[in-house]
N, C-alpha and C positions, 0 to 999 in steps of 0.2 A: 359577150356584152349584151346587156338589156337596157334599153332606153325606156324610162318610165317617168311620165310627167304627173306629179302628185296633184297638180291643179286642173288637169284636163277634165275630170268628171264635173267639177264645180263650174268650169267655164262653159261646158256643153249641156248643163242641166241634166246630168245622168247620175245615177247612184254611184258613190265612190267605193264600190266593192272590189276586193282583191282576193284571189285564191292563191295561197302559198302552200304547196304540197311537197312532201319529202319524207324520207325515212328518219327515225329518231337520230338526233345528233348531226343532221345534215345542214343546220344553220337557219332553219325557219324562224326561230325566235330572234336570232341576231339580225336577220333581214328585217323583220317587223320592227324591231327596236330602232334600227337605222332609218327606216322610212318615217317612223314617228319623230325621231330626232330632226330629220330634214323638214318635216311638216311644221314643227314648232319654230324652227329657224325661219320659215317662210311666213310665220304669223298665224298659223292655224291653231285652233283649239283641238287638242288631242285628248281622247278619253282612253286610257289604257287599263283594262280590267285584268288584273293579274292574280288569279286564284292561287298560284303556287308561290308567289312572292319572290320570284327569281329575276324579275326585270330590274336592271340597274341603269338603264339609259338616262333616267332622270337625275342621276348623280353627276352627270357630265358638267364640268364648270361652265360651259357655254350656255347652258339652259337652267342651271340649278336655281337661279333667282326667279325664273318664270314658272316654276312647277309648284303645284299645290296638290298634295296627296290627300285623298278623302277615302275613308273606309266606308264601304257600303254596309252600314249597320244603323240601327235605330238609336244608338248611343247618343245622349244629349250633346256631347262635344262636337258631333258632326251636324247637328241640327241647323238647317237653313243654308248649308254650303252649296247645295245644288238648286237653290231657289231660282226659278226661271227669270225673275226680275234681276237677279244678281248675275247670272251667267249668260243671259241672252243679249244680243247686240241691240242697238236702238231700233232696228228694223223688224226684229222678230220677237222681242220680249213681250209685247202685248199679246200676241197670238200664243206664245209659249205659256205664259202665265194663265191665260184663260183656259187653254186646253188642260193644263195641269190641275187647276182647281176644279174644273168640271169633271175630270176623270176621277177625282176623289169621291164624288157623290155616288150613292147607291142608285142603281137603276131599278125602276123608273123614278124620275124626279120631275117636278113641274117644269114645263118649257120656259116659264117666266124666270126661273132661277138662272138659266144660261144667260139671258139678257141682263139680269141684274149683276151677274158676275162680270160680264163684259163691260158694263157701265162702270162698275167699281174699279176694274183694272184700268180703264181709260182715265178715270179720275186720278188714280194714283200715278200713272205714267205721265199725266199732264202737269203734275206739280213741279215747281222750280227745282227741288232736290230729288228728282225722279231717279237718278243714278243710285241713290242710297235706299230706294224703296225696296220693300220685300212683300211677299205674299201675305204676311201678317198685317201689313198696312191695308191690303185689299180686304181682308177679313174684317178689320176694324171699320172700314167704310161700309161694308155690308151690314154689320151689326148696328150701325147708326142710321140705316135706311128705313124704307117702308117695310110692310109685313113680309112680302116675298123675299126682299133682300135680307132681312133679319133671319128668316128661316133658312135661306141658303147659307148665310154666314155661320149660323149655329151648326148646320150639318157639316160644313167644311171644317170648322173648328174641332168637331168631334172626331171626324175621320182622319184628320191630319195629325192627330196625337199618337197614332200607332205605327210601329214598324218603320219601314223605309220611307214612308210618307213624310217623316220628320226631316229628311234630307232637303225637302223642298220647302 
């Protein structure tokens, strides 16, 4: 028997890393799927990256209505589904969105752009309908701002149009 508390790492501010080793066919994937299933039942957000396409735990009736499958591609149908303002909780979404948008920019960029991006994210998150906000709303705020904000907005708008950046 193995006793494993899925919430221990979160409660003790440690990384939630787990190593599962074994020979082919020994049940590693089944164990992983079971742990993810339990995590969803406990209310956790689970990201399952399945390159082989053989994971079926999301088909279980207990969680089927809580699952959203997203293909990691730049295809327009997936655009915005991993937007930090959409997937982040109320305590982290501002930081997640700011980091995501800043990371889209080519280095080096003017330091004032980071401040303008943070201010635009704060403006969007502070709106009454903030739960429906997206990073596109932040870009719009930037484009309506002063010179540095507009320049940052144009750069983000350009770099966000390509590849996996579209997911955010």
